[in-house]
VOZA-556525 format. One record per atom (N, C-alpha, C): residue in one letter; y, z, x. Coordinates in steps of 0.1 Angstrom, whole numbers, plus 2048, in hexadecimal, padded with zeros to 3 digits. Layout:
// residues N
aYZX;...
***
This chain:
// residues 136
x83D495DDC;x84249CDD1;x85149CDD2;x858499DC7;x866498DC7;x86C4A1DBD;x8784A5DBF;x8804ADDB5;x8854A5DAA;x88D4ACDA1;x8924A5D95;x89C49AD99;x8A249BDA5;x8AC491DA9;x8A5485DB1;x897486DB2;x89047BDB9;x88E47EDC8;x895488DCD;x89448BDDB;x888494DDE;x885496DEB;x87B49FDEF;x87E4AEDEB;x8744B5DE7;x8754C3DE3;x8794CBDEF;x8834D3DEE;x8874DCDFA;x87B4E4DFE;x87A4E7E0B;x86E4EFE10;x86C4FCE09;x877503E07;x875511E00;x871510DF2;x872504DEB;x86E503DDD;x8604FDDDC;x85A4F9DE7;x84D4F3DE6;x8424FDDE2;x8384F9DDC;x82C502DD9;x826507DE5;x823514DE5;x81B519DF0;x80C515DEE;x80750EDF8;x7F9508DF6;x7EF511DFE;x7F2515E0A;x7E951DE12;x7F0524E1D;x7E952DE24;x7EF533E30;x7F0529E3B;x7E5521E3C;x7E4518E48;x7E050AE44;x7E6500E4A;x7E24F2E49;x7DC4EEE57;x7CF4EBE57;x7C94E6E63;x7C84D7E63;x7CE4D1E6D;x7CF4C2E6E;x7C74BEE7B;x7BC4B7E79;x7B44B3E84;x7AB4A8E7F;x7A949DE87;x7A1492E83;x792495E85;x78E4A0E8C;x7814A3E8F;x77C4ADE84;x7734A9E7B;x76E4B1E70;x7684BEE75;x7614BEE80;x75A4CAE85;x7654D4E89;x76F4D0E8F;x77A4D9E94;x7814DFE88;x7854D7E7E;x78B4DCE72;x7824E6E6B;x7764E3E6A;x76C4ECE63;x76B4F9E6A;x7694F9E77;x767505E7E;x77350EE7E;x77F508E80;x78B510E7F;x78D515E71;x78B50DE67;x78C511E59;x78351DE56;x77751CE5B;x76D527E58;x771534E5E;x776534E6B;x77A540E72;x786546E6A;x78F53EE66;x79B543E5F;x798548E51;x790541E4A;x78C545E3C;x784552E3D;x77B554E46;x774560E47;x77D56CE4A;x788569E51;x792573E54;x79D575E48;x79B56EE3D;x7A3570E32;x7AF567E30;x7B055DE38;x7BB553E36;x7B7548E2D;x7C1543E26;x7BE537E1E;x7C252BE26;x7B9520E25;x7BA515E2E;x7B9508E26;x7C14FEE2B;x7C04F0E26;x7BE4E7E32;x7B54DDE31;x7B24D5E3C;x7B84C7E39;x7BC4C0E44;x7C04B2E44;x7BA4ABE4F;x7B449FE4C;x7AD498E57;x7B548FE60;x7C248EE5D;x7CB486E66;x7D9489E62;x7E2484E6A;x7F1487E69;x7F6481E5C;x7F1476E57;x7F6470E4B;x7F3478E3F;x7E747EE3E;x7E4487E33;x7EC494E34;x7EE499E40;x7F64A5E42;x8044A2E3E;x809497E41;x817493E3D;x819495E2E;x810490E26;x811491E18;x81049FE13;x8074A7E19;x8064B5E15;x8124BDE19;x8174BBE25;x8234C2E29;x8304BFE22;x8314B3E1C;x83C4AFE14;x83C4B6E06;x8304B9E02;x82F4BEDF4;x82C4CDDF3;x8274D3DFE;x8234E1DFE;x8294E9E09;x8284F6E08;x82C4FFE13;x820506E18;x81F508E25;x81550EE2C;x81B519E36;x813523E39;x81952DE42;x81A528E50;x81151FE54;x811519E61;x80850CE61;x809504E6B;x8014F8E6D;x7FA4F9E7A;x7ED4F7E7A;x7E54F5E87;x7E34E6E88;x7E94E0E93;x7EA4D2E93;x7E44CCEA0;x7DB4C2E9E;x7D64BAEAA;x7E14B0EAD;x7E14ABEB9;x7EB4A1EBD;x7E6493EBC;x7DA490EC1;x7D5483EC2;x7CC480EB5;x7D2479EAC;x7CA476E9F;x7CE467E9B;x7C5461E93;x7C8454E8E;x7D3455E83;x7D844AE80;x7E2448E75;x7EF44EE78;x7F045BE7B;x7FD461E7E;x7FA46DE88;x7FE46CE94;x7FB476E9E;x804482E9C;x80048DEA2;x80749AEA0;x81649AEA3;x819494EAE;x827493EB2;x82F48CEA8;x82A480EA4;x831478E9A;x832480E8C;x828487E89;x82848FE7C;x834499E7D;x8344A0E88;x83F4ABE89;x84D4A4E88;x84E499E8F;x85B492E8F;x85F48CE82;x855489E7A;x857483E6C;x85C48DE62;x85A499E64;x85E4A3E5A;x8694ACE5F;x8734ADE56;x87F4B5E5A;x87D4C4E58;x8744C8E4F;x8714D6E4C;x8624D9E4E;x85F4E2E57;x8514E5E5A;x84F4F4E5B;x8434F9E57;x840507E5B;x83D507E6A;x83B513E6F;x837514E7D;x82B50BE80;x82C504E8C;x8214FBE90;x81B500E9D;x80D500E9C;x806504EA8;x7FE4F7EAC;x8004F1EB7;x7F94E6EBC;x7EC4EAEC2;x7E14E4EBE;x7D44E6EC5;x7CF4D9EC9;x7CD4D7ED6;x7C94CAEDB;x7C14CBEE8;x7B84C1EEA;x7B14C1EF6;x7B94BAF01;x7C44B4EFD;x7CD4ADF06;x7DA4B4F08;x7E04B4F13;x7ED4BAF16;x7F84B0F11;x8034B6F0C;x80E4AEF07;x8174ABF13;x81C4A0F14;x82649CF1E;x8324A5F1D;x83A4A6F28;x8464AEF27;x8504A7F1E;x84F49AF1D;x858493F13;x855497F05;x847497F02;x84349BEF4;x8474A9EF1;x8454B2EFB;x8494C0EF9;x8584C2EF6;x8604BAEFE;x86E4BAEFC;x8724B5EEE;x86B4AAEEA;x86E4A4EDC;x86B4AEED1;x8604B6ED3;x85C4BFEC9;x8644CCEC9;x86A4D0ED4;x8734DBED5;x86D4E8ECF;x8744EEEC6;x8704FBEC1;x8674F9EB4;x8644EDEB0;x85C4EBEA5;x84D4EFEA7;x8494F0EB4;x83C4F5EB7;x83D503EBD;x83750CEB7;x83851AEBC;x82D51EEC5;x822516EC6;x81751AECF;x80F50DED2;x80A50DEDE;x800502EE2;x7F3508EE6;x7E8503EE0;x7DB508EE3;x7D34FCEE8;x7CB4FFEF2;x7C24F5EF8;x7B44F6EF2;x7AF4EAEED;x7A24EAEE8;x7984EBEF3;x78C4F1EF1;x7884F8EE5;x78F505EE4;x793509ED8;x799516ED5;x78F520ED0;x78E52BED6;x785535ED2;x78953CEC5;x780541EBD;x783548EB1;x78D553EB4;x78C55BEBE;x795566EC1;x7A3561EC4;x7A4556ECC;x7B1550ECF;x7B754AEC3;x7AF544EBA;x7B453EEAE;x7BA549EA5;x7B2553EA2;x7B755EE99;x7C3566E9F;x7C3568EAC;x7CE56FEB2;x7DB567EB0;x7DA55AEB3;x7E6551EB1;x7EA550EA3;x7E154EE9A;x7E554DE8B;x7EC55AE87;x7E6565E8A;x7EC572E86;x7FA574E8B;x7FC571E98;x809572E9E;x813568E98;x80F55CE96;x818552E90;x81C556E82;x81255AE7A;x81555DE6C;x81D56AE6B;x81D572E75;x82557EE75;x83357CE7B;x83556FE7F;x84356BE84;x84456BE93;x83956CE9A;x83A56BEA9;x83655EEAE;x83955BEBB;x83454FEC1;x833551ED0;x82D548ED7;x82B549EE6;x83053DEEE;x838535EE8;x83C529EEF;x84452CEFC;
***
């Protein structure tokens, strides 16, 4: 989505789409996280890979992003690096990030969760992040 001048719409002017964007190439993981969050009253949008998430994040605002790292088409680290303006990002992955990747991401990631994530851990993290807190 572009503004009247043909450039990208500034982050603060983008349409608010949902509280949370879940980005994961595993449908079962997206679905289970989405169900837990929706039952708790959050609005959720799902993206099956980083390329889909890239388009959604350029056009819409989200309260936060739950992001897998290893995905086809566009991995989580590349997605974060490709966008200059992001909501708080929580990485959830079965794999550890290298110290180089953590350094490259800097403060763009507010929390790291190791899969599998329990519903209690997921809800606690989401509530903290949306309230403005982080645990990095």
